[in-house]
Biopython code that builds the backbone (N, CA, C, O; Angstrom):
import numpy as np
from Bio.PDB.StructureBuilder import StructureBuilder

atoms = [
    (1, "MET", "N", (6.919, 5.705, 18.379)),
    (1, "MET", "CA", (6.063, 4.655, 18.761)),
    (1, "MET", "C", (6.090, 4.013, 17.208)),
    (1, "MET", "O", (5.402, 3.004, 17.054)),
    (2, "GLY", "N", (6.937, 4.592, 15.876)),
    (2, "GLY", "CA", (7.306, 3.924, 14.640)),
    (2, "GLY", "C", (6.141, 4.135, 13.514)),
    (2, "GLY", "O", (5.405, 5.078, 13.224)),
    (3, "ILE", "N", (6.355, 2.604, 12.941)),
    (3, "ILE", "CA", (5.700, 2.742, 11.579)),
    (3, "ILE", "C", (4.678, 1.651, 12.313)),
    (3, "ILE", "O", (5.049, 0.949, 13.253)),
    (4, "ARG", "N", (3.524, 1.617, 11.826)),
    (4, "ARG", "CA", (2.656, 0.983, 12.278)),
    (4, "ARG", "C", (1.321, 0.866, 11.333)),
    (4, "ARG", "O", (0.959, 1.772, 10.581)),
    (5, "LEU", "N", (0.640, -0.398, 11.488)),
    (5, "LEU", "CA", (-0.756, -0.557, 10.493)),
    (5, "LEU", "C", (-1.698, 0.308, 9.985)),
    (5, "LEU", "O", (-2.750, 0.340, 10.623)),
    (6, "ASN", "N", (-1.618, 1.013, 9.024)),
    (6, "ASN", "CA", (-2.785, 2.410, 8.945)),
    (6, "ASN", "C", (-3.719, 1.558, 8.398)),
    (6, "ASN", "O", (-3.498, 1.148, 7.258)),
    (7, "GLU", "N", (-5.005, 1.104, 9.139)),
    (7, "GLU", "CA", (-6.185, 0.595, 9.218)),
    (7, "GLU", "C", (-7.357, 0.842, 8.030)),
    (7, "GLU", "O", (-8.133, 0.123, 7.401)),
    (8, "THR", "N", (-7.052, 2.194, 8.087)),
    (8, "THR", "CA", (-8.148, 2.760, 7.120)),
    (8, "THR", "C", (-7.385, 2.505, 5.845)),
    (8, "THR", "O", (-8.197, 2.422, 4.924)),
    (9, "ALA", "N", (-6.033, 2.334, 5.388)),
    (9, "ALA", "CA", (-5.746, 1.964, 4.000)),
    (9, "ALA", "C", (-5.629, 0.752, 3.842)),
    (9, "ALA", "O", (-5.506, 0.415, 2.665)),
    (10, "LEU", "N", (-5.615, -0.334, 4.855)),
    (10, "LEU", "CA", (-5.962, -1.712, 4.978)),
    (10, "LEU", "C", (-7.535, -1.924, 4.349)),
    (10, "LEU", "O", (-7.859, -2.686, 3.438)),
    (11, "LYS", "N", (-8.447, -0.955, 5.170)),
    (11, "LYS", "CA", (-10.303, -0.954, 4.595)),
    (11, "LYS", "C", (-10.146, -0.666, 3.269)),
    (11, "LYS", "O", (-10.582, -1.596, 2.589)),
    (12, "HIS", "N", (-9.581, 0.489, 2.430)),
    (12, "HIS", "CA", (-9.463, 0.811, 1.314)),
    (12, "HIS", "C", (-9.320, -0.381, 0.348)),
    (12, "HIS", "O", (-10.017, -0.637, -0.633)),
    (13, "ALA", "N", (-8.030, -1.199, 0.950)),
    (13, "ALA", "CA", (-7.549, -1.903, -0.385)),
    (13, "ALA", "C", (-8.657, -2.817, -0.683)),
    (13, "ALA", "O", (-9.235, -2.996, -1.755)),
    (14, "ARG", "N", (-8.899, -3.510, 0.770)),
    (14, "ARG", "CA", (-10.065, -5.400, 0.931)),
    (14, "ARG", "C", (-11.120, -4.406, -0.839)),
    (14, "ARG", "O", (-11.073, -4.780, -2.011)),
    (15, "SER", "N", (-11.982, -3.040, -0.183)),
    (15, "SER", "CA", (-12.499, -2.738, -0.381)),
    (15, "SER", "C", (-12.394, -2.628, -2.483)),
    (15, "SER", "O", (-13.264, -3.104, -3.212)),
    (16, "LEU", "N", (-11.374, -2.041, -2.889)),
    (16, "LEU", "CA", (-11.017, -2.220, -4.092)),
    (16, "LEU", "C", (-10.364, -3.355, -4.521)),
    (16, "LEU", "O", (-9.864, -3.361, -5.646)),
    (17, "VAL", "N", (-10.290, -4.344, -3.779)),
    (17, "VAL", "CA", (-10.427, -5.822, -3.949)),
    (17, "VAL", "C", (-11.387, -6.592, -4.403)),
    (17, "VAL", "O", (-11.422, -7.471, -5.265)),
    (18, "ARG", "N", (-12.043, -6.200, -3.802)),
    (18, "ARG", "CA", (-13.597, -6.733, -4.024)),
    (18, "ARG", "C", (-14.530, -6.190, -4.733)),
    (18, "ARG", "O", (-15.610, -6.756, -4.900)),
    (19, "GLU", "N", (-14.253, -5.048, -5.233)),
    (19, "GLU", "CA", (-14.665, -4.435, -6.219)),
    (19, "GLU", "C", (-14.002, -4.828, -7.694)),
    (19, "GLU", "O", (-14.836, -4.530, -8.549)),
    (20, "GLY", "N", (-13.107, -5.247, -8.152)),
    (20, "GLY", "CA", (-12.024, -5.967, -9.041)),
    (20, "GLY", "C", (-11.261, -5.176, -9.170)),
    (20, "GLY", "O", (-10.425, -5.259, -10.070)),
    (21, "LYS", "N", (-11.303, -4.012, -8.197)),
    (21, "LYS", "CA", (-10.185, -3.085, -8.870)),
    (21, "LYS", "C", (-8.211, -3.565, -8.189)),
    (21, "LYS", "O", (-7.379, -3.061, -7.436)),
    (22, "VAL", "N", (-8.323, -4.670, -8.974)),
    (22, "VAL", "CA", (-6.984, -5.202, -8.634)),
    (22, "VAL", "C", (-6.036, -5.690, -10.085)),
    (22, "VAL", "O", (-6.453, -5.940, -11.216)),
    (23, "VAL", "N", (-5.109, -5.703, -9.731)),
    (23, "VAL", "CA", (-4.021, -6.124, -11.216)),
    (23, "VAL", "C", (-3.699, -7.219, -10.430)),
    (23, "VAL", "O", (-3.675, -7.380, -9.210)),
    (24, "ARG", "N", (-3.318, -8.352, -11.910)),
    (24, "ARG", "CA", (-3.150, -9.818, -10.733)),
    (24, "ARG", "C", (-1.785, -9.984, -11.786)),
    (24, "ARG", "O", (-1.729, -10.616, -12.841)),
    (25, "ASP", "N", (-0.821, -9.262, -11.174)),
    (25, "ASP", "CA", (0.745, -8.826, -12.506)),
    (25, "ASP", "C", (1.652, -10.256, -11.081)),
    (25, "ASP", "O", (1.360, -10.562, -9.925)),
    (26, "GLU", "N", (2.460, -10.591, -11.789)),
    (26, "GLU", "CA", (3.470, -11.358, -11.006)),
    (26, "GLU", "C", (4.417, -10.529, -10.047)),
    (26, "GLU", "O", (4.684, -9.330, -9.968)),
    (27, "ARG", "N", (4.758, -11.495, -9.450)),
    (27, "ARG", "CA", (5.893, -11.253, -7.913)),
    (27, "ARG", "C", (6.832, -9.992, -8.188)),
    (27, "ARG", "O", (6.958, -8.991, -7.483)),
    (28, "ASP", "N", (7.789, -10.463, -10.034)),
    (28, "ASP", "CA", (8.788, -9.027, -9.565)),
    (28, "ASP", "C", (8.450, -7.837, -10.271)),
    (28, "ASP", "O", (9.423, -7.083, -10.281)),
    (29, "ASP", "N", (6.939, -7.112, -11.180)),
    (29, "ASP", "CA", (6.537, -6.559, -11.768)),
    (29, "ASP", "C", (6.475, -5.275, -11.046)),
    (29, "ASP", "O", (6.431, -4.224, -11.685)),
    (30, "TRP", "N", (6.468, -5.287, -9.745)),
    (30, "TRP", "CA", (6.399, -3.567, -8.761)),
    (30, "TRP", "C", (7.116, -2.915, -9.695)),
    (30, "TRP", "O", (6.717, -2.198, -10.612)),
    (31, "SER", "N", (8.504, -3.309, -9.304)),
    (31, "SER", "CA", (9.597, -2.450, -9.864)),
    (31, "SER", "C", (9.058, -1.739, -11.310)),
    (31, "SER", "O", (9.274, -0.528, -11.359)),
    (32, "GLU", "N", (8.733, -2.023, -11.881)),
    (32, "GLU", "CA", (7.702, -1.488, -13.349)),
    (32, "GLU", "C", (6.622, -0.843, -12.968)),
    (32, "GLU", "O", (6.371, 0.327, -13.255)),
    (33, "HIS", "N", (6.038, -1.472, -12.404)),
    (33, "HIS", "CA", (4.462, -0.919, -12.197)),
    (33, "HIS", "C", (4.358, -0.230, -10.756)),
    (33, "HIS", "O", (3.207, -0.109, -10.336)),
    (34, "ALA", "N", (5.266, 0.182, -10.038)),
    (34, "ALA", "CA", (5.118, 1.423, -8.704)),
    (34, "ALA", "C", (5.268, 3.001, -9.399)),
    (34, "ALA", "O", (6.159, 3.452, -10.119)),
    (35, "PRO", "N", (4.493, 3.395, -9.073)),
    (35, "PRO", "CA", (4.341, 4.894, -9.145)),
    (35, "PRO", "C", (5.721, 6.107, -8.785)),
    (35, "PRO", "O", (6.510, 5.968, -7.851)),
    (36, "SER", "N", (5.732, 7.029, -9.579)),
    (36, "SER", "CA", (6.928, 7.627, -9.730)),
    (36, "SER", "C", (6.418, 8.563, -9.089)),
    (36, "SER", "O", (5.221, 8.841, -9.018)),
    (37, "ALA", "N", (7.546, 9.233, -8.459)),
    (37, "ALA", "CA", (7.448, 10.538, -7.933)),
    (37, "ALA", "C", (6.581, 11.426, -7.869)),
    (37, "ALA", "O", (5.933, 11.935, -6.955)),
    (38, "ASP", "N", (6.676, 11.618, -9.483)),
    (38, "ASP", "CA", (5.938, 12.469, -9.866)),
    (38, "ASP", "C", (4.440, 12.091, -9.956)),
    (38, "ASP", "O", (3.514, 12.902, -9.978)),
    (39, "ASP", "N", (4.316, 10.524, -10.014)),
    (39, "ASP", "CA", (2.747, 10.217, -9.906)),
    (39, "ASP", "C", (2.279, 10.564, -8.431)),
    (39, "ASP", "O", (1.184, 10.993, -8.066)),
    (40, "GLU", "N", (3.523, 10.231, -7.605)),
    (40, "GLU", "CA", (2.967, 10.395, -5.785)),
    (40, "GLU", "C", (2.448, 11.555, -5.820)),
    (40, "GLU", "O", (1.238, 11.692, -5.640)),
    (41, "ASN", "N", (3.769, 13.250, -6.205)),
    (41, "ASN", "CA", (3.153, 14.157, -6.346)),
    (41, "ASN", "C", (2.110, 15.243, -6.907)),
    (41, "ASN", "O", (1.864, 16.396, -6.551)),
    (42, "ARG", "N", (1.458, 14.213, -8.188)),
    (42, "ARG", "CA", (0.300, 14.430, -8.887)),
    (42, "ARG", "C", (-1.071, 14.308, -7.968)),
    (42, "ARG", "O", (-2.036, 15.061, -7.842)),
    (43, "VAL", "N", (-0.764, 13.141, -7.435)),
    (43, "VAL", "CA", (-2.050, 12.659, -6.310)),
    (43, "VAL", "C", (-2.330, 13.763, -5.456)),
    (43, "VAL", "O", (-3.226, 14.567, -5.713)),
    (44, "ILE", "N", (-1.269, 13.866, -3.992)),
    (44, "ILE", "CA", (-1.143, 14.537, -3.585)),
    (44, "ILE", "C", (-1.704, 16.055, -3.863)),
    (44, "ILE", "O", (-2.731, 16.344, -3.248)),
    (45, "GLU", "N", (-1.126, 17.083, -4.747)),
    (45, "GLU", "CA", (-1.469, 18.014, -5.593)),
    (45, "GLU", "C", (-3.137, 17.892, -6.414)),
    (45, "GLU", "O", (-3.657, 18.951, -6.765)),
    (46, "LYS", "N", (-3.742, 16.810, -6.622)),
    (46, "LYS", "CA", (-5.063, 16.759, -6.876)),
    (46, "LYS", "C", (-5.480, 16.348, -6.061)),
    (46, "LYS", "O", (-6.370, 17.128, -5.722)),
    (47, "ASP", "N", (-5.436, 15.179, -5.121)),
    (47, "ASP", "CA", (-6.484, 14.831, -4.634)),
    (47, "ASP", "C", (-5.760, 14.741, -2.255)),
    (47, "ASP", "O", (-6.255, 14.208, -1.262)),
    (48, "GLY", "N", (-4.669, 15.464, -2.455)),
    (48, "GLY", "CA", (-4.454, 15.508, -0.694)),
    (48, "GLY", "C", (-4.106, 14.446, -0.427)),
    (48, "GLY", "O", (-4.198, 13.392, -1.057)),
    (49, "TRP", "N", (-3.529, 14.762, 0.888)),
    (49, "TRP", "CA", (-2.580, 14.111, 1.502)),
    (49, "TRP", "C", (-3.507, 12.960, 2.097)),
    (49, "TRP", "O", (-2.834, 11.930, 2.116)),
    (50, "THR", "N", (-4.627, 12.763, 2.528)),
    (50, "THR", "CA", (-5.847, 11.943, 2.668)),
    (50, "THR", "C", (-6.227, 10.865, 1.617)),
    (50, "THR", "O", (-6.952, 9.928, 1.950)),
    (51, "GLU", "N", (-5.921, 10.940, 0.805)),
    (51, "GLU", "CA", (-5.899, 10.200, -0.831)),
    (51, "GLU", "C", (-4.879, 9.254, -0.835)),
    (51, "GLU", "O", (-5.080, 8.046, -0.957)),
    (52, "PHE", "N", (-3.537, 9.895, -0.674)),
    (52, "PHE", "CA", (-2.361, 9.722, -0.842)),
    (52, "PHE", "C", (-2.022, 8.280, 0.705)),
    (52, "PHE", "O", (-1.629, 7.120, 0.583)),
    (53, "ARG", "N", (-2.342, 8.961, 1.811)),
    (53, "ARG", "CA", (-2.361, 8.035, 2.974)),
    (53, "ARG", "C", (-3.024, 7.029, 2.702)),
    (53, "ARG", "O", (-2.839, 6.170, 3.564)),
    (54, "HIS", "N", (-3.802, 6.669, 1.821)),
    (54, "HIS", "CA", (-5.381, 5.340, 1.955)),
    (54, "HIS", "C", (-4.319, 4.785, 0.772)),
    (54, "HIS", "O", (-5.005, 4.411, -0.179)),
    (55, "TRP", "N", (-3.134, 4.633, 0.545)),
    (55, "TRP", "CA", (-2.749, 3.838, -0.309)),
    (55, "TRP", "C", (-1.620, 3.181, -0.117)),
    (55, "TRP", "O", (-1.061, 2.539, -1.006)),
    (56, "HIS", "N", (-1.018, 3.344, 1.585)),
    (56, "HIS", "CA", (0.260, 2.884, 2.180)),
    (56, "HIS", "C", (-0.169, 2.366, 3.241)),
    (56, "HIS", "O", (-0.988, 3.029, 3.878)),
    (57, "LEU", "N", (0.217, 1.112, 3.730)),
    (57, "LEU", "CA", (-0.254, 0.487, 4.566)),
    (57, "LEU", "C", (0.568, 0.021, 5.589)),
    (57, "LEU", "O", (0.461, -1.050, 6.185)),
    (58, "GLY", "N", (1.594, 1.107, 5.790)),
    (58, "GLY", "CA", (2.113, 1.757, 7.124)),
    (58, "GLY", "C", (2.226, 3.006, 7.114)),
    (58, "GLY", "O", (2.732, 3.563, 6.139)),
    (59, "ILE", "N", (1.717, 3.803, 8.345)),
    (59, "ILE", "CA", (2.103, 5.200, 8.507)),
    (59, "ILE", "C", (2.767, 4.955, 10.175)),
    (59, "ILE", "O", (2.498, 4.210, 11.117)),
    (60, "ASP", "N", (3.968, 6.259, 9.841)),
    (60, "ASP", "CA", (4.921, 6.603, 10.868)),
    (60, "ASP", "C", (4.643, 7.902, 11.836)),
    (60, "ASP", "O", (5.091, 9.030, 11.634)),
    (61, "ASP", "N", (3.717, 7.456, 13.050)),
    (61, "ASP", "CA", (3.278, 8.381, 14.085)),
    (61, "ASP", "C", (4.171, 10.105, 14.608)),
    (61, "ASP", "O", (3.981, 11.155, 15.220)),
    (62, "ASP", "N", (5.581, 9.045, 13.501)),
    (62, "ASP", "CA", (6.436, 10.222, 14.666)),
    (62, "ASP", "C", (6.439, 11.147, 13.261)),
    (62, "ASP", "O", (6.338, 12.330, 13.586)),
    (63, "GLU", "N", (6.493, 11.043, 12.333)),
    (63, "GLU", "CA", (6.558, 11.848, 10.875)),
    (63, "GLU", "C", (5.501, 12.855, 10.597)),
    (63, "GLU", "O", (4.424, 12.363, 10.933)),
    (64, "ASN", "N", (5.379, 13.824, 10.217)),
    (64, "ASN", "CA", (4.796, 14.945, 9.569)),
    (64, "ASN", "C", (3.697, 14.144, 9.229)),
    (64, "ASN", "O", (3.909, 12.991, 8.852)),
    (65, "GLN", "N", (2.738, 14.510, 9.292)),
    (65, "GLN", "CA", (1.541, 13.451, 8.493)),
    (65, "GLN", "C", (1.041, 14.272, 6.937)),
    (65, "GLN", "O", (0.127, 13.944, 6.180)),
    (66, "ASP", "N", (1.747, 15.112, 6.852)),
    (66, "ASP", "CA", (1.852, 15.775, 5.446)),
    (66, "ASP", "C", (2.889, 15.895, 4.613)),
    (66, "ASP", "O", (3.160, 16.719, 3.740)),
    (67, "THR", "N", (3.642, 14.557, 5.186)),
    (67, "THR", "CA", (5.452, 14.126, 4.476)),
    (67, "THR", "C", (4.940, 12.895, 3.657)),
    (67, "THR", "O", (3.917, 12.298, 3.991)),
    (68, "LYS", "N", (5.613, 12.576, 2.683)),
    (68, "LYS", "CA", (5.620, 11.729, 2.270)),
    (68, "LYS", "C", (6.595, 10.308, 3.338)),
    (68, "LYS", "O", (6.500, 9.103, 3.103)),
    (69, "GLY", "N", (7.235, 10.776, 4.173)),
    (69, "GLY", "CA", (8.316, 10.074, 5.130)),
    (69, "GLY", "C", (7.152, 9.591, 5.907)),
    (69, "GLY", "O", (7.487, 8.663, 6.642)),
    (70, "ALA", "N", (6.058, 9.863, 5.986)),
    (70, "ALA", "CA", (5.027, 9.452, 7.106)),
    (70, "ALA", "C", (4.379, 8.138, 6.724)),
    (70, "ALA", "O", (3.827, 7.431, 7.567)),
    (71, "TYR", "N", (4.445, 7.851, 5.555)),
    (71, "TYR", "CA", (3.899, 6.702, 4.999)),
    (71, "TYR", "C", (4.321, 5.317, 4.301)),
    (71, "TYR", "O", (4.733, 5.730, 3.217)),
    (72, "SER", "N", (4.407, 4.478, 4.287)),
    (72, "SER", "CA", (5.731, 3.342, 3.540)),
    (72, "SER", "C", (4.464, 2.333, 3.108)),
    (72, "SER", "O", (3.292, 2.696, 3.207)),
    (73, "PHE", "N", (4.876, 0.984, 2.601)),
    (73, "PHE", "CA", (4.660, 0.029, 2.305)),
    (73, "PHE", "C", (2.937, 0.502, 1.054)),
    (73, "PHE", "O", (1.724, 0.301, 1.119)),
    (74, "PRO", "N", (3.558, 0.938, 0.432)),
    (74, "PRO", "CA", (2.467, 1.044, -0.877)),
    (74, "PRO", "C", (1.496, 0.003, -1.532)),
    (74, "PRO", "O", (2.076, -1.022, -1.887)),
    (75, "TYR", "N", (0.271, 0.034, -1.748)),
    (75, "TYR", "CA", (-0.469, -1.471, -2.130)),
    (75, "TYR", "C", (-0.737, -1.429, -4.157)),
    (75, "TYR", "O", (-1.259, -2.340, -4.798)),
    (76, "GLY", "N", (-0.273, -0.297, -4.657)),
    (76, "GLY", "CA", (-1.243, -0.437, -5.729)),
    (76, "GLY", "C", (-1.026, 1.108, -6.263)),
    (76, "GLY", "O", (-0.510, 1.915, -5.489)),
    (77, "ASP", "N", (-1.282, 1.375, -7.120)),
    (77, "ASP", "CA", (-0.790, 2.806, -8.446)),
    (77, "ASP", "C", (-1.611, 4.136, -8.776)),
    (77, "ASP", "O", (-1.653, 4.836, -9.787)),
    (78, "TYR", "N", (-2.361, 4.231, -7.315)),
    (78, "TYR", "CA", (-4.166, 5.220, -6.821)),
    (78, "TYR", "C", (-4.999, 4.920, -8.075)),
    (78, "TYR", "O", (-5.517, 5.789, -8.776)),
    (79, "ALA", "N", (-5.054, 3.943, -8.226)),
    (79, "ALA", "CA", (-6.134, 3.338, -9.040)),
    (79, "ALA", "C", (-6.371, 2.245, -8.906)),
    (79, "ALA", "O", (-7.590, 2.079, -8.898)),
    (80, "LYS", "N", (-5.538, 0.881, -8.728)),
    (80, "LYS", "CA", (-5.720, -0.076, -8.502)),
    (80, "LYS", "C", (-4.696, -0.949, -7.627)),
    (80, "LYS", "O", (-3.537, -0.980, -8.040)),
    (81, "VAL", "N", (-5.038, -1.732, -6.346)),
    (81, "VAL", "CA", (-4.286, -2.234, -6.023)),
    (81, "VAL", "C", (-3.328, -3.546, -6.848)),
    (81, "VAL", "O", (-4.036, -4.249, -7.569)),
    (82, "HIS", "N", (-2.028, -3.880, -6.817)),
    (82, "HIS", "CA", (-0.961, -5.103, -7.692)),
    (82, "HIS", "C", (-0.704, -5.669, -7.165)),
    (82, "HIS", "O", (0.054, -5.137, -6.355)),
    (83, "ARG", "N", (-0.882, -7.126, -6.906)),
    (83, "ARG", "CA", (-0.772, -8.274, -6.556)),
    (83, "ARG", "C", (1.166, -8.013, -6.481)),
    (83, "ARG", "O", (1.637, -8.494, -5.450)),
    (84, "CYS", "N", (1.980, -7.494, -7.212)),
    (84, "CYS", "CA", (2.960, -7.593, -7.188)),
    (84, "CYS", "C", (3.622, -6.540, -5.948)),
    (84, "CYS", "O", (4.772, -6.506, -5.510)),
    (85, "ALA", "N", (2.625, -5.854, -5.643)),
    (85, "ALA", "CA", (3.052, -4.719, -4.537)),
    (85, "ALA", "C", (2.702, -5.308, -3.389)),
    (85, "ALA", "O", (3.381, -4.949, -2.428)),
    (86, "VAL", "N", (1.690, -6.257, -3.129)),
    (86, "VAL", "CA", (1.096, -6.700, -1.681)),
    (86, "VAL", "C", (2.379, -7.937, -1.535)),
    (86, "VAL", "O", (3.030, -8.202, -0.525)),
    (87, "ILE", "N", (2.460, -8.463, -2.681)),
    (87, "ILE", "CA", (4.254, -9.446, -2.178)),
    (87, "ILE", "C", (5.033, -8.936, -2.019)),
    (87, "ILE", "O", (5.666, -9.603, -1.201)),
    (88, "SER", "N", (5.844, -7.626, -2.348)),
    (88, "SER", "CA", (6.829, -7.489, -1.993)),
    (88, "SER", "C", (6.670, -6.598, -0.388)),
    (88, "SER", "O", (7.187, -6.996, 0.656)),
    (89, "LEU", "N", (5.693, -5.122, -0.549)),
    (89, "LEU", "CA", (5.245, -5.348, 1.268)),
    (89, "LEU", "C", (5.236, -5.942, 2.188)),
    (89, "LEU", "O", (5.440, -5.595, 3.351)),
    (90, "GLU", "N", (4.851, -7.500, 1.497)),
    (90, "GLU", "CA", (4.759, -8.247, 3.230)),
    (90, "GLU", "C", (6.245, -9.064, 3.167)),
    (90, "GLU", "O", (6.528, -9.763, 4.141)),
    (91, "SER", "N", (7.068, -8.996, 2.186)),
    (91, "SER", "CA", (8.278, -9.476, 1.962)),
    (91, "SER", "C", (9.310, -8.430, 2.776)),
    (91, "SER", "O", (10.283, -8.873, 3.385)),
    (92, "ARG", "N", (8.913, -6.609, 2.711)),
    (92, "ARG", "CA", (9.318, -6.187, 3.192)),
    (92, "ARG", "C", (9.607, -6.046, 4.802)),
    (92, "ARG", "O", (10.638, -6.017, 5.474)),
    (93, "ALA", "N", (7.732, -5.949, 5.199)),
    (93, "ALA", "CA", (7.070, -5.633, 6.657)),
    (93, "ALA", "C", (7.930, -7.052, 7.212)),
    (93, "ALA", "O", (8.783, -6.775, 8.056)),
    (94, "GLY", "N", (7.844, -8.241, 6.924)),
    (94, "GLY", "CA", (8.597, -9.254, 7.414)),
    (94, "GLY", "C", (9.968, -9.147, 7.671)),
    (94, "GLY", "O", (10.114, -9.419, 8.863)),
    (95, "GLN", "N", (11.355, -8.814, 7.010)),
    (95, "GLN", "CA", (12.026, -8.433, 6.642)),
    (95, "GLN", "C", (12.724, -7.353, 7.743)),
    (95, "GLN", "O", (13.884, -7.399, 8.154)),
    (96, "TYR", "N", (11.348, -6.054, 8.216)),
    (96, "TYR", "CA", (11.608, -5.126, 9.247)),
    (96, "TYR", "C", (10.966, -5.463, 10.555)),
    (96, "TYR", "O", (10.948, -4.656, 11.484)),
    (97, "ASP", "N", (10.275, -7.027, 10.647)),
    (97, "ASP", "CA", (9.494, -7.078, 11.720)),
    (97, "ASP", "C", (8.718, -6.036, 11.904)),
    (97, "ASP", "O", (8.843, -5.200, 12.799)),
    (98, "HIS", "N", (7.795, -6.066, 10.951)),
    (98, "HIS", "CA", (6.431, -4.901, 10.749)),
    (98, "HIS", "C", (5.764, -6.291, 10.907)),
    (98, "HIS", "O", (5.696, -6.853, 9.814)),
    (99, "ASP", "N", (5.208, -7.083, 12.011)),
    (99, "ASP", "CA", (4.186, -8.396, 11.661)),
    (99, "ASP", "C", (3.136, -7.782, 11.364)),
    (99, "ASP", "O", (2.634, -8.205, 10.323)),
    (100, "ASP", "N", (2.615, -6.993, 11.825)),
    (100, "ASP", "CA", (1.214, -6.532, 11.879)),
    (100, "ASP", "C", (1.016, -5.986, 10.259)),
    (100, "ASP", "O", (-0.146, -6.179, 9.904)),
    (101, "ILE", "N", (1.712, -5.464, 9.379)),
    (101, "ILE", "CA", (1.495, -5.215, 7.803)),
    (101, "ILE", "C", (2.101, -6.467, 7.174)),
    (101, "ILE", "O", (1.959, -6.901, 6.031)),
    (102, "ARG", "N", (2.703, -6.868, 8.041)),
    (102, "ARG", "CA", (3.305, -8.376, 7.131)),
    (102, "ARG", "C", (1.795, -9.165, 6.621)),
    (102, "ARG", "O", (1.197, -9.241, 5.548)),
    (103, "ASP", "N", (1.502, -9.818, 8.353)),
    (103, "ASP", "CA", (0.127, -10.023, 8.206)),
    (103, "ASP", "C", (-1.213, -9.626, 7.819)),
    (103, "ASP", "O", (-1.907, -10.504, 7.306)),
    (104, "ALA", "N", (-1.660, -8.576, 7.955)),
    (104, "ALA", "CA", (-2.517, -8.050, 7.021)),
    (104, "ALA", "C", (-2.226, -7.990, 5.033)),
    (104, "ALA", "O", (-3.136, -8.236, 4.242)),
    (105, "ALA", "N", (-0.712, -7.595, 4.577)),
    (105, "ALA", "CA", (-0.005, -7.684, 3.401)),
    (105, "ALA", "C", (-1.065, -9.466, 2.612)),
    (105, "ALA", "O", (-1.830, -9.662, 1.668)),
    (106, "LYS", "N", (-0.282, -10.561, 4.025)),
    (106, "LYS", "CA", (-1.100, -12.245, 3.544)),
    (106, "LYS", "C", (-2.407, -12.059, 3.463)),
    (106, "LYS", "O", (-3.119, -12.763, 2.747)),
    (107, "LYS", "N", (-2.812, -11.170, 4.134)),
    (107, "LYS", "CA", (-4.585, -11.751, 3.921)),
    (107, "LYS", "C", (-4.614, -11.229, 3.286)),
    (107, "LYS", "O", (-4.335, -12.055, 2.417)),
    (108, "LEU", "N", (-4.779, -10.011, 2.574)),
    (108, "LEU", "CA", (-4.857, -9.403, 1.146)),
    (108, "LEU", "C", (-4.721, -9.828, 0.000)),
    (108, "LEU", "O", (-5.383, -9.713, -1.032)),
    (109, "LEU", "N", (-3.654, -10.411, 0.310)),
    (109, "LEU", "CA", (-2.812, -11.546, -0.835)),
    (109, "LEU", "C", (-3.761, -12.218, -0.991)),
    (109, "LEU", "O", (-4.211, -12.147, -2.135)),
    (110, "GLU", "N", (-4.500, -13.131, -0.048)),
    (110, "GLU", "CA", (-5.271, -14.406, -0.043)),
    (110, "GLU", "C", (-6.704, -13.642, -0.864)),
    (110, "GLU", "O", (-7.414, -14.392, -1.534)),
    (111, "LEU", "N", (-7.051, -12.213, -0.774)),
    (111, "LEU", "CA", (-8.421, -12.184, -0.983)),
    (111, "LEU", "C", (-8.252, -12.084, -2.519)),
    (111, "LEU", "O", (-9.016, -12.589, -3.342)),
    (112, "ILE", "N", (-6.982, -11.256, -2.822)),
    (112, "ILE", "CA", (-6.874, -10.986, -4.071)),
    (112, "ILE", "C", (-6.588, -12.091, -4.790)),
    (112, "ILE", "O", (-6.735, -11.742, -5.962)),
    (113, "ASP", "N", (-6.165, -13.573, -4.750)),
    (113, "ASP", "CA", (-5.913, -14.635, -5.211)),
    (113, "ASP", "C", (-7.351, -15.682, -4.791)),
    (113, "ASP", "O", (-7.742, -16.824, -5.034)),
    (114, "GLU", "N", (-7.732, -14.667, -4.140)),
    (114, "GLU", "CA", (-9.347, -15.571, -4.264)),
    (114, "GLU", "C", (-10.201, -15.362, -5.384)),
    (114, "GLU", "O", (-10.928, -16.296, -5.721)),
    (115, "GLY", "N", (-10.240, -14.110, -6.121)),
    (115, "GLY", "CA", (-10.763, -13.560, -6.699)),
    (115, "GLY", "C", (-10.932, -14.273, -8.618)),
    (115, "GLY", "O", (-11.584, -13.648, -9.454)),
]
sb = StructureBuilder()
sb.init_structure("model")
sb.init_model(0)
sb.init_chain("A")
sb.init_seg("    ")
for serial, (resi, resn, name, xyz) in enumerate(atoms, 1):
    if name == "N":
        sb.init_residue(resn, " ", resi, " ")
    sb.init_atom(name, np.array(xyz, "f"), 0.0, 1.0, " ", f" {name:<3s}", serial, name[0])
structure = sb.get_structure()
């Protein structure tokens, strides 16, 4: 099946934006703002795979759901949605023909920019 839109993560992201838990940063900031592998490991260790899953708009059903390889297109830092992450993932999703993820990211970006 491959990578598909993680609907649960999208709902989580929308909820965070509506709560004001968003960083309205610039397009190229994601390289500096993205969580490190150690940050990811801390989230998994502290809060489990379900919490980690909620921060990625892409999910690969062909992968073991208890591995990082199952998740792609992160949109935040495990506390807030980052505008730069959404811009980045929208672009990457479009490049790799993940149209559902690209379109969801575009709408999420619109929601961020409305605020």
